[in-house]
C-alpha positions as CSV (number, residue, x, y, z in Angstrom):
1,M,101.9,48.3,79.8
2,K,101.3,49.5,76.2
3,I,98.4,51.6,77.4
4,R,100.5,53.1,80.2
5,A,103.2,53.9,77.7
6,I,100.8,55.7,75.4
7,I,99.5,57.8,78.3
8,L,102.9,58.4,79.9
9,I,104.7,59.7,76.8
10,P,102.3,62.5,76.2
11,F,102.3,63.3,79.9
12,I,106.1,63.5,80.0
13,F,106.1,65.6,76.8
14,L,103.5,68.0,78.2
15,F,105.3,68.2,81.6
16,S,108.6,69.0,79.8
17,Q,106.9,71.7,77.7
18,I,105.5,73.3,80.9
19,V,108.9,73.2,82.6
20,F,110.6,74.6,79.5
21,A,108.2,77.5,79.3
22,Q,108.6,78.2,83.0
23,Q,112.4,77.9,82.7
24,S,112.5,80.5,80.0
25,S,110.7,83.0,82.2
26,V,112.7,82.2,85.3
27,E,116.0,82.3,83.4
28,K,115.3,85.9,82.3
29,E,114.8,86.9,86.0
30,I,117.9,85.0,87.0
31,R,119.9,86.7,84.4
32,I,118.9,90.0,85.9
33,L,120.1,88.8,89.3
34,I,123.4,87.6,87.9
35,D,124.0,91.0,86.2
36,S,123.0,92.8,89.4
37,Y,125.1,90.7,91.7
38,P,128.0,89.3,89.6
39,D,130.1,88.3,92.6
40,L,127.6,85.8,93.9
41,D,128.1,83.0,91.3
42,I,124.3,82.6,91.0
43,Q,123.2,79.2,89.6
44,L,119.8,77.7,88.8
45,E,118.7,74.1,89.4
46,Y,115.3,72.3,89.2
47,D,113.9,70.3,92.1
48,F,111.6,67.7,90.6
49,V,110.3,66.7,94.0
50,A,109.2,70.2,94.9
51,G,108.3,71.1,91.3
52,D,110.2,74.4,91.5
53,Y,113.5,75.9,90.7
54,V,116.2,76.4,93.3
55,V,118.5,79.3,93.2
56,N,121.9,78.7,94.8
57,F,124.6,81.3,95.2
58,S,127.7,82.0,97.2
59,N,127.3,83.9,100.5
60,P,130.0,86.6,100.2
61,Y,130.7,86.5,103.9
62,T,130.6,82.8,104.8
63,G,131.7,81.4,101.5
64,K,128.9,78.8,101.8
65,R,126.3,78.1,99.1
66,E,122.8,79.4,99.9
67,Y,119.8,77.6,98.5
68,L,116.4,79.3,98.1
69,F,113.3,78.1,96.2
70,W,112.3,80.4,93.3
71,C,108.7,80.4,94.5
72,N,107.4,82.8,91.8
73,G,110.4,85.1,92.4
74,S,110.1,85.3,96.2
75,L,113.3,83.3,96.8
76,L,112.2,81.4,100.0
77,P,113.8,78.8,102.2
78,K,112.0,75.5,102.3
79,S,110.7,76.3,105.7
80,E,108.8,79.3,104.4
81,L,107.1,77.7,101.3
82,E,103.9,77.2,103.3
83,N,103.8,80.9,103.9
84,K,104.5,82.0,100.3
85,S,101.3,84.1,100.1
86,Q,103.0,86.5,102.6
87,Y,105.7,87.5,100.2
88,W,106.2,89.5,97.1
89,P,108.7,88.7,94.3
90,I,112.0,90.4,94.9
91,I,112.1,91.5,91.3
92,Y,109.1,93.5,90.3
93,K,108.2,96.3,87.9
94,Y,109.8,99.5,89.1
95,S,108.4,102.6,87.4
96,N,110.3,105.9,87.4
97,V,107.3,107.9,86.2
98,L,105.6,110.3,88.6
99,R,101.8,110.0,88.5
100,E,99.7,113.1,89.4
101,P,97.0,111.8,91.8
102,S,94.3,113.9,90.1
103,T,94.7,111.7,87.0
104,M,93.7,108.5,88.8
105,T,90.3,106.9,88.3
106,E,88.0,106.3,91.2
107,S,88.8,102.5,91.2
108,E,92.5,103.3,91.2
109,K,92.0,105.6,94.2
110,D,90.0,102.9,96.0
111,R,92.8,100.4,95.4
112,L,95.3,102.9,96.7
113,R,93.3,103.5,99.8
114,Q,93.2,99.8,100.5
115,F,96.9,99.3,99.8
116,T,97.9,102.1,102.1
117,S,95.6,101.2,104.9
118,K,97.0,100.4,108.4
119,S,95.6,96.9,108.2
120,N,97.2,96.1,104.8
121,R,100.6,97.6,105.9
122,K,100.6,95.4,109.1
123,N,99.1,92.2,107.7
124,G,99.6,92.3,103.9
125,A,102.4,90.7,101.9
126,G,105.8,92.2,101.8
127,T,109.3,91.9,100.4
128,P,111.1,88.7,101.6
129,M,114.4,89.3,103.1
130,F,116.1,85.9,102.8
131,F,118.1,86.7,99.7
132,F,119.1,90.1,100.9
133,D,120.0,88.8,104.4
134,A,122.5,86.5,102.8
135,V,123.9,89.1,100.4
136,Y,124.4,91.7,103.1
137,S,125.0,89.3,106.1
138,S,122.0,90.9,107.9
139,H,120.5,87.8,109.6
140,T,121.4,89.5,112.9
141,R,122.3,93.0,113.9
142,K,125.8,91.9,115.0
143,S,126.6,90.2,111.7
144,L,125.4,93.2,109.7
145,E,127.2,95.8,111.7
146,A,130.5,94.0,111.1
147,N,130.2,95.1,107.5
148,L,129.3,98.8,107.9
149,V,131.7,101.6,107.0
150,K,131.6,105.3,107.8
151,T,131.7,107.7,104.9
152,T,130.3,111.0,103.7
153,F,127.7,111.9,101.1
154,L,127.8,115.4,99.7
155,G,129.7,116.5,102.8
156,K,127.3,114.8,105.3
157,P,128.5,112.0,107.5
158,T,126.7,108.7,107.1
159,T,127.2,104.9,107.7
160,V,126.5,102.4,105.0
161,H,127.1,98.8,104.1
162,K,130.5,98.4,102.5
163,R,128.9,96.9,99.4
164,I,127.3,100.2,98.5
165,K,130.1,102.6,99.4
166,A,131.5,102.6,95.9
167,P,128.2,103.1,94.0
168,L,127.2,105.8,96.4
169,K,130.5,107.7,95.8
170,R,129.8,107.4,92.1
171,V,126.3,109.0,92.7
172,E,127.9,111.8,94.6
173,A,130.5,112.5,91.8
174,K,127.7,112.6,89.2
175,I,125.6,115.0,91.3
176,R,128.6,117.3,91.9
177,N,129.2,117.3,88.2
178,Q,125.6,118.2,87.4
179,A,125.9,121.0,90.0
180,K,128.4,122.7,87.7
181,K,125.7,123.1,85.1
182,S,122.4,123.2,87.1
183,K,121.4,125.8,89.7
184,E,118.6,123.4,90.9
185,V,121.2,120.8,91.7
186,R,123.4,123.3,93.4
187,V,120.5,124.4,95.6
188,F,119.8,120.8,96.4
189,I,123.4,120.3,97.7
190,E,123.4,123.6,99.6
191,E,120.1,122.8,101.3
192,L,121.0,119.2,102.2
193,K,120.6,118.8,106.0
194,S,121.6,115.2,106.4
195,A,122.1,111.9,104.6
196,D,121.4,109.2,107.1
197,A,121.6,105.6,106.0
198,Y,122.1,102.8,108.5
199,A,119.5,102.4,111.3
200,W,118.5,99.0,112.7
201,R,114.7,99.3,112.6
202,G,111.5,98.1,111.1
203,I,109.3,99.8,108.4
204,E,106.8,102.1,110.0
205,G,103.4,100.5,110.4
206,T,104.6,97.0,109.4
207,N,106.3,93.9,111.0
208,R,109.1,94.0,108.4
209,K,112.7,95.0,108.5
210,S,113.7,98.3,106.8
211,F,116.4,98.3,104.2
212,H,118.0,101.0,106.4
213,S,118.7,98.0,108.7
214,L,121.0,96.6,106.0
215,G,122.7,100.0,105.4
216,I,121.7,100.1,101.8
217,A,119.0,102.9,102.0
218,I,119.8,106.6,102.5
219,D,117.6,109.5,103.4
220,V,118.6,112.9,101.9
221,L,116.7,115.3,104.2
222,P,116.6,119.0,103.2
223,T,116.8,122.0,105.5
224,K,114.0,123.6,103.6
225,Y,110.9,121.9,102.2
226,H,109.6,125.0,100.3
227,G,106.1,124.2,101.3
228,G,106.2,120.6,100.1
229,E,105.6,117.3,101.9
230,V,108.6,115.0,102.2
231,F,107.3,111.8,103.8
232,W,103.9,110.1,103.7
233,A,103.6,109.6,107.5
234,W,104.2,113.3,108.2
235,A,101.6,114.2,105.6
236,R,99.2,111.6,107.1
237,D,99.4,113.4,110.4
238,K,98.0,116.5,108.8
239,N,95.6,114.8,106.4
240,P,94.7,111.3,107.7
241,K,92.2,110.5,104.9
242,G,93.8,112.1,101.8
243,W,97.6,112.2,102.3
244,M,98.1,109.6,99.5
245,F,96.6,112.0,97.0
246,T,98.8,115.0,97.9
247,P,99.4,116.8,94.5
248,L,103.0,116.6,93.2
249,K,103.3,120.4,93.5
250,R,102.8,120.1,97.2
251,R,105.6,117.5,97.6
252,W,109.3,118.2,98.0
253,I,111.0,116.4,95.2
254,P,114.7,116.0,94.6
255,P,115.8,117.4,91.1
256,K,115.5,114.9,88.3
257,K,119.2,115.0,87.6
258,V,119.8,113.9,91.2
259,R,117.2,111.1,90.8
260,D,118.9,110.1,87.5
261,A,122.3,110.0,89.2
262,F,121.0,107.6,91.8
263,E,119.2,105.3,89.3
264,E,122.3,105.1,87.0
265,E,124.1,103.5,90.0
266,G,121.4,101.0,91.0
267,F,119.3,103.0,93.5
268,I,115.5,103.3,93.4
269,W,113.7,106.4,94.7
270,G,110.9,106.2,97.3
271,G,109.0,109.1,95.7
272,Y,107.7,106.8,93.0
273,W,106.0,104.5,95.6
274,A,102.3,104.7,96.5
275,I,103.5,105.1,100.1
276,W,105.9,107.8,99.0
277,D,109.1,108.6,100.8
278,N,110.7,111.5,98.8
279,M,113.9,111.7,100.8
280,H,114.6,108.0,100.4
281,F,116.9,106.1,98.0
282,E,117.5,102.4,98.2
283,Y,120.1,100.2,96.5
284,H,118.3,97.7,94.3
285,P,120.3,97.1,91.0
286,E,118.0,94.2,90.2
287,L,115.0,96.5,89.9
288,I,116.8,99.1,87.8
289,N,118.1,96.3,85.5
290,K,114.6,94.9,85.3
291,M,113.2,98.3,84.3
292,K,116.0,98.8,81.6
293,S,115.3,95.3,80.2
294,E,111.7,96.3,79.5
295,E,112.4,99.7,78.0
C-alpha cells in the first residue's frame, strides 16, 4: 500500500498539472466563444472518463442545453469522436493580410496545390457544423428556414438568418458613411449587382454544408469585374492548373474600407482564403475575436 501511495501521488500531481495546462489553453478559446455568443450561456466542464472538456450551452431555439466535447476545438458530439480526424477546430487563426502568390516559396506552392486539389476538397477535413447547427437551428432545412428574415443590403434584397440582421445593418451603415468620403466605396455601391445570402446548398467540390445554408454568408456580386477574377471556380475553368496563383491585380477585390466594415461587425472575407471567394463574407465573430486577441 505504501508503495502504491508513493507511485499514485506523483501520478495524480502530474495528471492534475496536465489538466491544468490544458484547461488554461481551452479556457482562452472558450472565453472567445463566450464573448462572440454572449446569449448562449456557455459553460465548461471536464469529463474524467472521456479525458476531455465538455462545452455546454443553451440552444436559443429549444431552450435545452447542448453538450459537445471540446476535442481540440472541434466541438463534437460523443457519436463523432471516433471521426475526429475529419474535422478542423471551429476557432482557427484568421488572417486579414492579402498574400501575393508570387512571394510564395515552391514548397508553399506545392502545399497550396495539394490543399486545393479536388481529392482534398472532397475527402479532406472540414469545419464541423454541430455547434453552428445548434446556434442557428440549422439541423434541418425546415428548422433553419423558420428563422430567416427578408431584408436589404445596400438597396439589394436578400434573405438572412435573423441573428445576423442587426450586424449586417451596422455594416451597411458604416459602408454608406465611408461612401461620403471615398469615391472607391461609392463606386462599389453603384456597381453592386446583388447581395444574395441564404441558399440551402453544399460547398462546391465537397460533401459539406455551406454557411449560405445557415443564412449567415452573403455574396456581394458586382456588375463589373474590371478585368478581375471574383471566384476561384470561375478562374479554375479558365486556368485549371494555375488559378490559385492568380495575381492580386487580376482579382476583383472589394475596397479595404468595405472589408473593414464587415470585419468590425464580425464577418470574415473569403478573399483571404487559399480557395478564394472575393464576393463572399461570412459571419464568424469567434474568428474576428480570435484575431484581435492575438494582435
